[in-house]
N, C-alpha and C positions, 0 to 999 in steps of 0.2 A: 169433678176431675176435668182437667184441661187436655185438649188434644191439639197436636201441632199438625196443621194441614198444609201440604205442599200445593202451591199454585202451579199452573202449567209451566211457567218460566223456571221455577225452582226445580221441578222434576227433570227438565231438560239439562239444567246446569249440573245436577247431581250425576246424571248418566254420563255426561261428557267428562266430568272429573274422574269418575270411576274408570273410564276407558283410558284416560291419560296416565293413570297409575300402572306401571308395568308390573306384571306378575313375576315373582322370582322363579327361576327355572327349578324344576325338580331334579333329583339326583340323576335320573336316567337321561335328562336333557343336557347334562354337562358334556363338554367335548371329551374325546377319548383320552387326551393327555391328562386331564384332571381325574378321570375315572381310574386311569392306570396308577397315578400317584396316590389316590385314595385307597385303592385295593392293596397296593404294595405295603401300606402301613398296617393292614389287618393281619392278625395271626393266621397262619396257614390252616389252623384247625377249623376255621370258619369258611374256608374257600368252597367246600362242598355245597353248603347252603347258598352261597352267593352264586355258584354256577347254575343252580336250579331256579334262580329268580327269573332270568330272561336269557334269550339267546345272545344278546349283546354283552351282558355281564359275563356269561359263560366264555365268550371269546376274549374278553378282557382278562379274566382269570387265566385262561390258557396262555395268553401272551406273557403274563407275569410269571407263570410257572416255567415257561420256556426260557425266559430271561434268567431265572434262577438256575436252570440247568446249564445254560451256556456259560454263565459266570463260574459255576462249579467246574465245568469242562476246561475253561481257560485257566483257572487257578491250578487244577490238577496237572495240566500240561506244563505250567510254568514253574510252580514252586514246590510241589509235592516231591519228596525225595524217594518215596517207596516206588521202585520200578514196577513191582507187581501190580500196584494200584494204577499206575499210569497205563500199563498195558491193558488191564481189565476195563478201564473207563474208555480207552480208545477203541477196543473191540466192541463195547456196548454201543458207542456212537456209530461205528461202521455197520453195525447190525440193525440200526433203526433209520439210518440216513435216507435210504431210498424210499422207505415207507412214509417218512415225514414229508419228503418232497412231494410225494404223491397225494398228500392231503390228510394223512392220518395223525395229524398233530393233536386233535382233541383226545384221542385214545391214549396217546403218550402222556399228555398232561394229567389225565385221570390216573394213569399208572404211577406217575411221579408223586401226585398228591396222596395216593393211598400208601405209597412207600414212606413218604415223609411223616405221615401221621402214625404209621404202624411201627416204624423201626427207629425213630428218633424220639428220645424221651423229652427233649426240650425243643418244641417246634418253633421257638423264637430264634434258634440258631440257624445258620445257613444250611442249605441242602448238602448232604454228604452221602456218598454211595461207597460202600466197602466192596472189595473184590468178590467176596463170596455172595454178595447180594445181586450181582449182575444176572445170574441165572434166574432169580426170582422175578426181577423186573422184566426181563425179556419174555419169560413164560406168560406173565400176566398181560403184557402188551400184545403179544402175538394172539393170545386167546381172545382178547377184546376185538381185534381186527377180524378174526374168524367168525365171531358172533355177528358182526356187522355185515361182512361180505365173505361168505364161506368160499374158499378157493375151489372147492369141489364143484360149485355152481357158478361162481364169478370168475371168468377167465382172466380178467385184468388183475384181480387179487392174486391169482396163481402165478401170473407172470411177475408181479412185484416180489412175491416170495422167492421165485426162482432167481431173479436178479440179485436179491439179497444174499441167497446162498452162494451165488457165483462171486459176489463181492467178498464174501467171507473166505471162500476156498482160495481165491487168488492171493490172500494175505499170508498163507502158510509159507514159511521160509524153506522148509525141507521138502518142498513139493517137486514132483517130476511130471512135466507136461507130456503125456503120451501122444495126444493128438489135439489139433485145433484146426479142423478142416471144413471148408465150404465146397460143396459139389452138388450139382443137380437139385437146387432148391432145398438143400439139407445142410445143417451145421452140426458137427459132432465135436465135443471137447471132453477128453478124458484126463484126469489128474490123479496121480498116485502120491499119497502122503505116508511117510514112514513114522512109526511110533504111535499111531492113532488108531482107536477102534470105537465103533458105534454099532449098536444093535438094538433090535426090538424083540419083545417077548414072543416066543414061538406060538403061544396060545392064541394070539390075536392074528387072524388071517386077513384083516382088512388093510387098506392103505395106511401108511404111517401118518401121524399128525404133522401138518405143516409147522405148527408151533414147536413140536418136539425136535424136528430136524434142525430148525434154526437155533434152538437152545443148545442142542448137543454139539453142533459145529462150533458155536461160540465158546463153550466150556473147554473143548479140546484145543481150540485155537489159542486161548489165553495160556493154557498150560504149555503148549508147544513153544510159543514165543518167549514166555517167561522162563522156561526150562525147568519145570518140575513135574514129577509124576503124580497122577491122580486117577481115581476111578469113582465114577458117580452113577448111582442108581436113582432115577427120578420117575415120577408118574405124571402122565399128561393125557388128559381125556380118557381116564380109566385104563390106560395101557402103560406097562412098565418098560422103561428104556434104560439102556446101558451106554455109557460113553467114558472114555479115558485116554490117558496119554502115558506111555511107559518109557521111562528114561533109564531103566535098569541096564548097566553096562555089561552084566554077565550074560545077557541073552545074545546068542550069535545070530538069531533071526528075529528081529523086532517085528511087532505087528505092523501090518500095512492095510491101508484102505484106499479104494479107488472110487472117485466121484466121476459120474458120467452125465453130461448134459447133452441133450439132443433137441434140435428144432427142425421141423419140417414145415417150410413156409416159403414165401417169396424171397428172392435174393436180397432185397433191401432189409428184411427182418433178420435173415441169417447173418448178413454183414453187420447189422447193429449189435447182435449178441457177440460176434467174434471181436469187433472193435472194443466193446465194453470189457471183455475179458482180457484183451491185450493191453488195456490201459490207454487206448487212444481217446476214450470217452471218460475223462476224469470226473466230470459232473454228469449226472443222469440226463438232465435237459428234458427235451420233449420226446415222448415215445413216438415211434413211427405211426402214421395214420393207418398203415396196413394192419396194425394189430387190432384195430376195431373193424376194418372193412373186409379183410381177406381171411379165408380159413387157414388155420395153422394148428400144429400139434407141438406141445412142449412136454418133454419128459425128463425126469431126474431119477438117477439110480445110484446107489452106493453098494459096494461089494466088500465085505470084510470077513475073511475066514476066521480071524481071531475071535469074533463074537460067537461063532458057532462052537468053538472050544469052551466058551464060558457059559454055554447053554442058551444063547440068544440067536435069533435069526441073523444070518450073514448077508441077506439081501433086503434092501428097502427100495421100493419103486413108487414113483408118483407120475401120473400121466394127466395132462390137461389138453383137451381138444376143444377148439373153438370153431363153430360153424355159424356164420352170420345168419341171423333170422330174417326171413322174408316178411315184409310188412303185410298185415292182414288184408289191406285193400287190394294188394296185388294177388293174394290168394283168392280173393272173391271175384276177381275179374274173369269174365267168360272169354277165353282165348280160343274157343272152337271155331270162330269165324274171323276172317281178316277184315278188320273194320277200317282199314286205310285204303 
């Protein structure tokens, strides 16, 4: 048996030739543009597995899903003839816009992916959202955010939900602004809406779910703008909620609901909320730094006597208090003596 033996020169030549041959890039080493184009050609049914592959591919899939949603939004606004669908999709977008801008896009992409796979028989068709599915999408999206950052513990999540509710309430056409006042580091805004009712089961004595409030306001807002009557019972975090809109002309005294927003904080924070409600801040932009550094209290309440007549609680209250934490190294300092 013959053996081929490399001499010293042959070995060096072989190594240099191997180095000169460029290794083809792996899939994950491709630029983002090519990854976006590649993922876009894959059926949406496989997106969930792709998202679990790596953080970068998860971000790529989120971008693709967001593009699909914005395309659906653009088509609905431009060519869809159903006014009810246009209104429902627009309210959906207004109900997620602030949270998306704040960085909760991955949660929304996961929600859209779940909806696409669960509610469309042919996943090769473009994304489509029916008016009655807005409630399902919002509920799932809000609950995902709450699992990540519980507003009861995370004050910024509570503020973002509060701004979302404020953004929803100011879209009611038949609203009456009772107050929008800034005084002594306090801001109070009261809005009365006719024909709308929202309530929570009397058996539950705790605070209402942040997700349930946003879903209920969106449902009645769609019905109010589209001009139809509805009554919805839905469950959220093991609690039963009621919401509806009454267009019955025979009623001499239609139901009414009052939304109350209160902020106790520095003047800059109070002015921020007031300008946001007044429409001077069309885009959320950057939140004031005082929201992170200064103590403040944000509270939301709604009062609806009609819900009590239907066997539900007429009051719903949420309070968020933020006290900046003192770093541990400051707590450990011995301040009993003047060291200066």
